[in-house]
VOBA-1610 file (N, C-alpha, C; in pm, whole numbers, padded with zeros to 5 digits, always signed):
BEGIN
Met+13941-00037-00422Met+14085-00047-00443Met+14115-00181-00508Gly+14127-00187-00638Gly+14160-00310-00707Gly+14310-00326-00716Thr+14353-00446-00753Thr+14496-00474-00762Thr+14572-00376-00850Pro+14520-00333-00967Pro+14594-00238-01049Pro+14618-00104-00979Glu+14535-00073-00880Glu+14547+00055-00811Glu+14635+00047-00687Leu+14680-00072-00651Leu+14766-00088-00534Leu+14895-00156-00581Pro+14993-00078-00618Pro+15113-00132-00683Pro+15209-00196-00583Pro+15302-00277-00633Pro+15409-00328-00547Pro+15485-00210-00487Leu+15525-00223-00360Leu+15593-00111-00295Leu+15705-00160-00203Pro+15789-00256-00249Pro+15897-00303-00161Pro+15993-00190-00130Leu+16024-00173-00003Leu+16106-00059+00037Leu+16244-00062-00027Thr+16300-00181-00047Thr+16434-00189-00106Thr+16437-00132-00247Gly+16322-00131-00315Gly+16319-00082-00452Gly+16310+00069-00466Trp+16277+00139-00356Trp+16262+00283-00371Trp+16300+00363-00246Gln+16375+00301-00154Gln+16407+00370-00029Gln+16480+00502-00050Pro+16578+00514-00142Pro+16641+00645-00161Pro+16541+00754-00200Thr+16445+00719-00286Thr+16342+00816-00324Thr+16251+00843-00205Arg+16214+00739-00131Arg+16130+00757-00011Arg+16197+00853+00086Asp+16327+00832+00109Asp+16398+00917+00205Asp+16405+01062+00157Thr+16419+01082+00026Thr+16421+01217-00028Thr+16286+01285-00009Ile+16178+01216-00042Ile+16044+01273-00025Ile+16017+01298+00123His+16064+01209+00208His+16048+01226+00352His+16111+01358+00397Gly+16230+01385+00350Gly+16297+01510+00386Gly+16218+01631+00340Tyr+16169+01627+00217Tyr+16088+01738+00165Tyr+15963+01757+00251Ala+15900+01646+00290Ala+15778+01653+00371Ala+15807+01714+00509Arg+15924+01685+00564Arg+15959+01742+00694Arg+15967+01894+00686Leu+16021+01945+00576Leu+16028+02091+00560Leu+15887+02150+00553Leu+15799+02087+00477Leu+15662+02138+00468Leu+15593+02136+00604Gly+15615+02031+00680Gly+15556+02025+00814Gly+15608+02136+00904Lys+15737+02165+00892Lys+15797+02273+00971Lys+15738+02408+00933Leu+15720+02431+00804Leu+15663+02558+00758Leu+15518+02572+00804Arg+15443+02462+00800Arg+15305+02469+00848Arg+15302+02500+00997Ala+15388+02433+01073Ala+15389+02452+01218Ala+15428+02593+01258Thr+15502+02663+01172Thr+15548+02798+01204Thr+15431+02895+01220Tyr+15329+02878+01137Tyr+15218+02972+01139Tyr+15084+02914+01186Ala+15064+02785+01170Ala+14934+02725+01204Ala+14912+02726+01354Pro+14791+02750+01400Pro+14764+02744+01544Pro+14799+02607+01599Arg+14860+02606+01715Arg+14902+02480+01775Arg+14781+02392+01805Gln+14794+02261+01779Gln+14689+02166+01809Gln+14747+02052+01892Glu+14664+01991+01972Glu+14710+01876+02050Glu+14749+01763+01957His+14832+01675+02007His+14881+01559+01933His+14963+01599+01809Ser+15011+01723+01806Ser+15094+01774+01695Ser+15022+01774+01561Trp+14891+01788+01563Trp+14815+01787+01438Trp+14842+01911+01354His+14905+02013+01411His+14934+02134+01335His+15058+02121+01246Ile+15130+02010+01257Ile+15250+01992+01173Ile+15226+01894+01059Thr+15108+01834+01053Thr+15085+01724+00960Thr+15049+01772+00820Leu+15057+01679+00725Leu+15016+01703+00587Leu+14892+01619+00559Arg+14815+01661+00461Arg+14692+01590+00424Arg+14700+01548+00277Ala+14624+01447+00242Ala+14618+01401+00104Ala+14533+01498+00022Ala+14585+01540-00092Ala+14510+01618-00190Ala+14491+01529-00312Ala+14441+01584-00421Ala+14416+01501-00540Ala+14545+01447-00600Thr+14654+01523-00591Thr+14777+01482-00658Thr+14898+01471-00567Gly+14877+01484-00437Gly+14992+01475-00349Gly+14959+01516-00208Leu+15060+01563-00136Leu+15049+01597+00004Leu+15049+01748+00023Thr+14951+01799+00095Thr+14936+01942+00111Thr+14944+01984+00258Thr+14992+02106+00280Thr+14990+02165+00413Thr+14849+02212+00449Thr+14760+02217+00351Thr+14632+02289+00357Thr+14664+02438+00372Gln+14562+02521+00383Gln+14583+02665+00390Gln+14655+02704+00519Ile+14760+02783+00506Ile+14839+02829+00620Ile+14815+02979+00639Pro+14783+03022+00761Pro+14762+03164+00786Pro+14894+03239+00799Gly+14953+03278+00687Gly+15081+03345+00688Gly+15070+03492+00725Pro+15183+03563+00723Pro+15184+03705+00758Pro+15118+03790+00649Gly+14997+03834+00675Gly+14928+03920+00580Gly+14860+03849+00466Arg+14880+03720+00454Arg+14817+03644+00346Arg+14820+03495+00380Thr+14731+03421+00320Thr+14734+03277+00336Thr+14815+03215+00223Phe+14872+03099+00250Phe+14945+03028+00145Phe+14935+02878+00170Glu+14970+02803+00069Glu+14963+02657+00074Glu+15082+02599-00001Leu+15134+02489+00050Leu+15239+02415-00019Leu+15187+02277-00052Leu+15202+02237-00176Leu+15157+02106-00224Leu+15275+02030-00282Leu+15306+01916-00222Leu+15409+01827-00276Leu+15339+01739-00379Asp+15340+01784-00503Asp+15266+01719-00610Asp+15346+01599-00661Leu+15295+01478-00634Leu+15364+01355-00672Leu+15310+01296-00801Val+15229+01375-00872Val+15183+01338-01006Val+15260+01419-01110Arg+15268+01550-01086Arg+15346+01637-01176Arg+15490+01651-01128His+15519+01599-01010His+15654+01596-00953His+15712+01737-00938Glu+15641+01815-00858Glu+15685+01951-00830Glu+15626+01996-00696Leu+15695+02091-00634Leu+15639+02157-00517Leu+15566+02281-00568Val+15440+02291-00534Val+15360+02406-00576Val+15333+02494-00455Ile+15370+02621-00466Ile+15342+02719-00361Ile+15238+02815-00418Ala+15128+02829-00347Ala+15022+02918-00393Ala+14977+03008-00278Thr+14943+03133-00309Thr+14895+03225-00207Thr+14748+03256-00231Gly+14684+03311-00127Gly+14545+03347-00138Gly+14520+03461-00235Ser+14625+03532-00271Ser+14610+03643-00366Ser+14633+03599-00511Gly+14657+03469-00531Gly+14668+03417-00667Gly+14809+03393-00717Glu+14911+03424-00638Glu+15048+03396-00681Glu+15073+03246-00678Arg+15156+03200-00771Arg+15185+03057-00780Arg+15327+03035-00827Lys+15395+02943-00764Lys+15531+02908-00801Lys+15546+02757-00794Ala+15606+02698-00897Ala+15629+02553-00900Ala+15779+02526-00903Ile+15824+02439-00815Ile+15965+02400-00808Ile+15974+02253-00845Pro+16040+02217-00954Pro+16050+02076-00994Pro+16119+01992-00887Leu+16070+01872-00866Leu+16134+01777-00775Leu+16235+01697-00857Arg+16363+01727-00835Arg+16470+01669-00917Arg+16559+01575-00837Gly+16525+01555-00709Gly+16618+01482-00624Gly+16724+01573-00568Gln+16697+01705-00569Gln+16791+01799-00511Gln+16809+01769-00362Ser+16924+01804-00309Ser+16951+01780-00167Ser+16848+01853-00083Leu+16835+01810+00041Leu+16739+01876+00129Leu+16777+02023+00147Ala+16907+02052+00154Ala+16950+02191+00168Ala+16910+02273+00046Ala+16929+02217-00073Ala+16893+02290-00195Ala+16742+02309-00204Phe+16667+02205-00168Phe+16521+02214-00171Phe+16472+02320-00072Ser+16533+02322+00046Ser+16498+02421+00147Ser+16528+02562+00097Asp+16646+02581+00038Asp+16684+02713-00013Asp+16588+02760-00123Glu+16554+02670-00215Glu+16463+02707-00324Glu+16325+02744-00271Thr+16279+02665-00174Thr+16146+02689-00119Thr+16140+02821-00043Leu+16238+02845+00042Leu+16238+02968+00121Leu+16258+03090+00032Ala+16339+03075-00073Ala+16359+03187-00165Ala+16230+03220-00239Ala+16156+03118-00281Ala+16028+03140-00350Ala+15928+03207-00256Leu+15925+03163-00132Leu+15834+03225-00035Leu+15872+03371-00011Ala+16003+03398-00003Ala+16049+03535+00020Ala+16004+03627-00093Arg+16009+03577-00215Arg+15964+03659-00329Arg+15814+03687-00322Met+15742+03605-00246Met+15599+03627-00227Met+15570+03709-00103Gly+15676+03755-00038Gly+15659+03836+00082Gly+15640+03756+00209Ile+15681+03629+00206Ile+15666+03540+00323Ile+15805+03495+00366Asp+15842+03528+00488Asp+15976+03497+00538Asp+15964+03421+00670Pro+15941+03290+00665Pro+15916+03212+00786Pro+16037+03212+00880Pro+16017+03241+01007Pro+16127+03241+01104Pro+16156+03099+01154Ile+16213+03017+01068Ile+16238+02878+01107Ile+16387+02854+01127Asp+16417+02754+01208Asp+16555+02708+01226Asp+16588+02617+01108Cys+16678+02661+01024Cys+16712+02584+00903Cys+16812+02473+00927Ala+16868+02466+01048Ala+16973+02367+01075Ala+16932+02224+01041Pro+16808+02181+01072Pro+16771+02042+01039Pro+16758+02016+00889Phe+16766+02121+00808Phe+16746+02106+00663Phe+16869+02146+00584Arg+16987+02132+00646Arg+17111+02175+00580Arg+17189+02058+00519Asp+17132+01941+00512Asp+17200+01826+00451Asp+17213+01851+00301Asp+17337+01861+00254Asp+17359+01889+00111Asp+17394+01764+00030Thr+17367+01647+00088Thr+17387+01522+00014Thr+17284+01513-00099Pro+17328+01489-00222Pro+17230+01478-00331Pro+17126+01371-00302Gly+17000+01402-00330Gly+16894+01307-00308Gly+16869+01222-00432Thr+16768+01138-00425Thr+16725+01055-00538Thr+16576+01075-00556Tyr+16533+01095-00680Tyr+16390+01110-00705Tyr+16356+01035-00833Asp+16308+00913-00815Asp+16263+00828-00925Asp+16115+00858-00945Val+16080+00919-01059Val+15941+00961-01079Val+15845+00842-01079Asp+15888+00728-01130Asp+15800+00610-01130Asp+15775+00561-00988Ala+15880+00560-00906Ala+15865+00516-00767Ala+15775+00613-00691Ala+15795+00742-00713Ala+15712+00843-00646Ala+15566+00827-00687Ala+15543+00800-00814Ala+15406+00783-00863Ala+15342+00659-00803Arg+15418+00549-00789Arg+15363+00428-00727Arg+15328+00454-00581Phe+15415+00524-00512Phe+15387+00557-00373Phe+15258+00638-00361Trp+15243+00738-00446Trp+15122+00820-00437Trp+14998+00740-00477Gln+15012+00652-00575Gln+14900+00568-00615Gln+14853+00484-00498Ala+14949+00430-00422Ala+14914+00349-00305Ala+14857+00437-00194Leu+14925+00546-00162Leu+14885+00628-00048Leu+14747+00689-00068Ser+14716+00732-00189Ser+14586+00794-00213Ser+14473+00693-00194Gln+14497+00568-00232Gln+14395+00464-00213Gln+14380+00428-00065Ile+14493+00421+00005Ile+14489+00391+00148Ile+14417+00503+00223Asp+14445+00626+00187Asp+14378+00741+00247Asp+14227+00730+00232Thr+14181+00685+00116Thr+14039+00671+00090Thr+13976+00567+00183Val+14044+00452+00202Val+13992+00348+00291Val+13990+00397+00436Phe+14096+00464+00478Phe+14100+00516+00614Phe+13985+00613+00639Lys+13955+00697+00542Lys+13848+00795+00559Lys+13711+00725+00564Arg+13695+00620+00487Arg+13569+00544+00493Arg+13555+00477+00630Phe+13665+00423+00680Phe+13664+00361+00813Phe+13633+00466+00921Lys+13698+00580+00914Lys+13676+00689+01009Lys+13530+00733+01011Ala+13469+00739+00893Ala+13330+00787+00883Ala+13233+00699+00959Gly+13266+00573+00979Gly+13174+00482+01046Gly+13195+00471+01196Leu+13291+00544+01250Leu+13321+00533+01392Leu+13235+00628+01475Arg+13197+00583+01592Arg+13129+00669+01687Arg+13233+00724+01783Gly+13211+00845+01831Gly+13307+00907+01920Gly+13402+00998+01845Ala+13491+01059+01920Ala+13585+01154+01861Ala+13693+01083+01781Thr+13730+01140+01668Thr+13838+01087+01585Thr+13926+01204+01539Gly+14049+01172+01508Gly+14139+01271+01450Gly+14134+01262+01299Pro+14193+01359+01230Pro+14194+01354+01084Pro+14287+01244+01032Val+14263+01202+00910Val+14357+01114+00841Val+14467+01204+00790Gln+14591+01181+00833Gln+14698+01277+00807Gln+14833+01207+00803Leu+14928+01272+00738Leu+15064+01218+00731Leu+15153+01298+00825Phe+15218+01227+00917Phe+15311+01291+01008Phe+15450+01296+00943Pro+15502+01414+00915Pro+15630+01424+00845Pro+15747+01360+00918His+15749+01367+01053His+15866+01315+01123His+15876+01163+01112His+15763+01091+01115His+15765+00946+01099His+15735+00902+00956Phe+15677+00992+00878Phe+15637+00965+00741Phe+15537+00849+00735Asp+15440+00853+00826Asp+15334+00753+00822Asp+15198+00822+00816Leu+15106+00759+00745Leu+14968+00808+00736Leu+14890+00744+00849Ser+14817+00825+00927Ser+14748+00767+01041Ser+14628+00850+01083Met+14549+00794+01172Met+14436+00862+01233Met+14413+00804+01372Asn+14342+00879+01457Asn+14316+00835+01593Asn+14167+00823+01620Trp+14133+00729+01706Trp+13998+00717+01762Trp+14011+00727+01913Phe+13921+00802+01976Phe+13927+00824+02121Phe+13808+00756+02188Ser+13834+00686+02297Ser+13729+00612+02367Ser+13633+00705+02441Gly+13679+00825+02474Gly+13598+00918+02553Gly+13630+00913+02701Arg+13725+00826+02739Arg+13763+00816+02880Arg+13904+00868+02899His+13933+00913+03021His+14068+00956+03055His+14150+00838+03107Val+14279+00845+03085Val+14369+00741+03135Val+14384+00757+03286Pro+14357+00653+03362Pro+14369+00662+03509Pro+14509+00707+03550Gly+14514+00801+03643Gly+14642+00847+03696Gly+14708+00958+03617Ile+14647+00997+03504Ile+14703+01106+03423Ile+14617+01231+03442Asp+14682+01343+03459Asp+14611+01470+03475Asp+14524+01496+03352Pro+14394+01512+03370Pro+14306+01538+03255Pro+14346+01660+03173Ala+14421+01752+03233Ala+14465+01871+03161Ala+14582+01841+03067Asp+14640+01722+03080Asp+14751+01683+02993Asp+14694+01635+02860Ala+14679+01728+02766Ala+14611+01697+02639Ala+14681+01588+02559Glu+14810+01574+02574Glu+14884+01477+02495Glu+14870+01334+02546Asn+14848+01319+02676Asn+14856+01186+02735Asn+14733+01142+02814Ala+14634+01228+02828Ala+14522+01198+02916Ala+14412+01113+02853Asp+14406+01108+02721Asp+14293+01043+02654Asp+14323+00900+02611Glu+14235+00807+02647Glu+14242+00672+02592Glu+14219+00681+02441Gln+14298+00605+02366Gln+14287+00617+02221Gln+14347+00497+02149Met+14312+00486+02021Met+14374+00388+01932Met+14425+00463+01810Thr+14535+00416+01755Thr+14596+00476+01637Thr+14598+00373+01525Phe+14556+00416+01407Phe+14551+00329+01289Phe+14641+00393+01183Gly+14740+00317+01134Gly+14835+00382+01045Gly+14892+00293+00936Phe+14965+00359+00848Phe+15036+00292+00739Phe+15178+00346+00735Ser+15274+00255+00733Ser+15415+00291+00725Ser+15476+00230+00599Thr+15565+00304+00534Thr+15634+00250+00416Thr+15746+00154+00455Gly+15770+00141+00586Gly+15876+00052+00633Gly+15973+00129+00719Asp+16039+00058+00811Asp+16134+00122+00901Asp+16238+00019+00944Asp+16324+00059+01039Asp+16430-00031+01084Asp+16374-00158+01146Gly+16262-00146+01218Gly+16204-00262+01283Gly+16132-00355+01188Thr+16067-00297+01087Thr+15992-00374+00987Thr+16026-00315+00851Pro+16124-00372+00779Pro+16174-00310+00657Pro+16089-00334+00533Glu+15959-00343+00550Glu+15864-00353+00439Glu+15741-00272+00478Pro+15665-00224+00381Pro+15545-00146+00416Pro+15443-00230+00492Tyr+15374-00165+00586Tyr+15278-00238+00669Tyr+15174-00143+00727Phe+15062-00201+00767Phe+14958-00130+00838Phe+14971-00168+00986Tyr+14938-00074+01073Tyr+14950-00103+01216Tyr+14835-00042+01294Ile+14808-00099+01410Ile+14707-00048+01502Ile+14762-00060+01643Thr+14761+00049+01717Thr+14805+00048+01856Thr+14695+00106+01945Ala+14702+00074+02072Ala+14608+00127+02169Ala+14684+00187+02286Tyr+14629+00297+02341Tyr+14692+00362+02457Tyr+14585+00397+02558Pro+14599+00342+02681Pro+14685+00229+02717Pro+14623+00100+02662Ala+14703+00004+02632Ala+14654-00117+02567Ala+14600-00217+02670Pro+14472-00253+02661Pro+14419-00357+02751Pro+14489-00491+02721Ala+14526-00562+02824Ala+14597-00689+02804Ala+14516-00786+02720Glu+14382-00781+02738Glu+14296-00874+02665Glu+14297-00848+02514Leu+14333-00727+02477Leu+14330-00692+02334Leu+14419-00784+02253Phe+14533-00824+02311Phe+14630-00903+02237Phe+14589-01050+02222Arg+14473-01082+02276Arg+14418-01216+02256Arg+14310-01216+02147Thr+14287-01100+02086Thr+14188-01089+01979Thr+14235-01164+01856Ala+14149-01244+01797Ala+14182-01314+01672Ala+14184-01212+01559Leu+14291-01214+01481Leu+14308-01118+01374Leu+14277-01181+01238Pro+14243-01099+01139Pro+14220-01151+01004Pro+14346-01219+00950Lys+14327-01307+00856Lys+14439-01382+00797Lys+14546-01286+00746Gly+14670-01317+00779Gly+14783-01235+00735Gly+14829-01136+00838Ala+14743-01099+00932Ala+14777-01004+01037Ala+14833-01077+01159Ala+14909-01007+01241Ala+14968-01068+01360Ala+14989-00960+01466Trp+14997-01004+01590Trp+15031-00913+01698Trp+15182-00895+01701His+15225-00772+01718His+15366-00736+01709His+15411-00683+01844Ser+15532-00719+01887Ser+15580-00671+02017Ser+15728-00634+02015Ala+15793-00639+01899Ala+15937-00614+01894Ala+15971-00467+01919Ser+15930-00377+01831Ser+15963-00235+01846Ser+15845-00155+01902Phe+15726-00210+01895Phe+15607-00151+01955Phe+15504-00262+01973Gln+15403-00236+02055Gln+15297-00335+02077Gln+15174-00296+01996Gly+15131-00385+01909Gly+15014-00357+01829Gly+14991-00464+01725Ala+14886-00445+01648Ala+14853-00537+01539Ala+14918-00487+01411Val+14971-00580+01331Val+15039-00545+01207Val+14985-00631+01093Leu+14961-00566+00981Leu+14918-00635+00859Leu+15010-00590+00746Pro+15089-00681+00687Pro+15179-00641+00579Pro+15103-00582+00460Tyr+15159-00479+00402Tyr+15100-00417+00283Tyr+15083-00520+00172Glu+15180-00609+00160Glu+15176-00708+00053Glu+15056-00801+00068Ala+15018-00832+00193Ala+14901-00918+00216Ala+14774-00849+00169Val+14770-00717+00184Val+14654-00641+00137Val+14657-00633-00015Arg+14773-00604-00070Arg+14786-00589-00216Arg+14745-00715-00290Arg+14777-00831-00234Arg+14750-00958-00303Arg+14610-01012-00275Ala+14533-00946-00189Ala+14398-00992-00158Ala+14306-00974-00279Ser+14204-01056-00288Ser+14110-01045-00401Ser+14037-00912-00400Asn+14016-00857-00279Asn+13955-00726-00264Asn+14037-00649-00161Pro+14143-00580-00205Pro+14234-00515-00110Pro+14166-00416-00015Ser+14072-00336-00066Ser+14010-00237+00021Ser+13933-00303+00134Glu+13863-00412+00104Glu+13787-00481+00207Glu+13879-00556+00304Lys+13991-00604+00253Lys+14089-00670+00339Lys+14142-00570+00443Leu+14178-00452+00399Leu+14227-00350+00490Leu+14117-00305+00585Phe+13998-00284+00532Phe+13886-00238+00614Phe+13855-00340+00724Glu+13858-00469+00690Glu+13832-00574+00788Glu+13934-00569+00901Phe+14059-00548+00868Phe+14165-00539+00969Phe+14140-00422+01063Leu+14115-00305+01006Leu+14091-00186+01088Leu+13969-00206+01179Gln+13862-00258+01121Gln+13737-00271+01194Gln+13746-00377+01304Thr+13810-00489+01274Thr+13820-00598+01372Thr+13891-00551+01499Val+14005-00487+01482Val+14083-00445+01599Val+14015-00328+01670Gln+13957-00235+01595Gln+13891-00121+01659Gln+13773-00167+01743Gln+13694-00258+01691Gln+13578-00306+01766Gln+13620-00377+01894Ala+13727-00456+01884Ala+13776-00524+02005Ala+13828-00423+02106Gly+13904-00324+02056Gly+13957-00222+02146Gly+13847-00139+02209Ala+13748-00101+02129Ala+13638-00019+02181Ala+13562-00094+02290His+13542-00224+02270His+13470-00304+02368His+13548-00308+02501Leu+13679-00323+02492Leu+13759-00335+02612Leu+13785-00200+02679Met+13794-00094+02602Met+13829+00036+02656Met+13710+00114+02710Thr+13589+00075+02671Thr+13472+00152+02715Thr+13379+00072+02806Arg+13413-00051+02836Arg+13322-00133+02919Arg+13333-00093+03066
//
């Protein structure tokens, strides 16, 4: 990941476009969740990185499989079925309600009528879609996805997929220590496993700039005394965890190694404390 491949991404410069894409991603997550088998940790609602954007991956629909791809290179939603049908809907900054109507109408013409509650997608406020901003976001996210997958490949123990959660609009993955949290029913799949989460956020109310984060559940007190790589800091305002600003990674002489060092440093400290 060289500097030309990791563009500036200040949230103030593209937040309206970010919010529009976020809304579109939420609809795709809802459609995937309608048919995909339920998975723990809500992994059945997430999107994955494809070559040109964010995909639902193959969805087992009624009588046929289908896939939705939010293509951030060609700037269109692509709907494809296992029987070869294909429909592309241009991303124009249409309101979430209009995008939802177009998507559901296209699916209906393919014989797919998802039984979803459309109420969360009825906002008819016109959106914003700056193609340059969308392209920069995808340029960054695709490179970050690559580093996360390289990091994941080197971990021992169970890990979750590298995936984008539509509700938070963050790319993340989990590592599990292999132990259960004391006092929690082992049958509670959502809360029983000790784990760490590694993620990337484009920015939020608590931190209005893009950043990388690492959290642990439950977090050993000693973890917060771990020395972090330059530019990173322990955060406790809106959540407890390690934070590394995106800009610190972007400006590093070797951004991919800077990010990898951050992920590896905190994971190794957490693994030592959580499995000893």
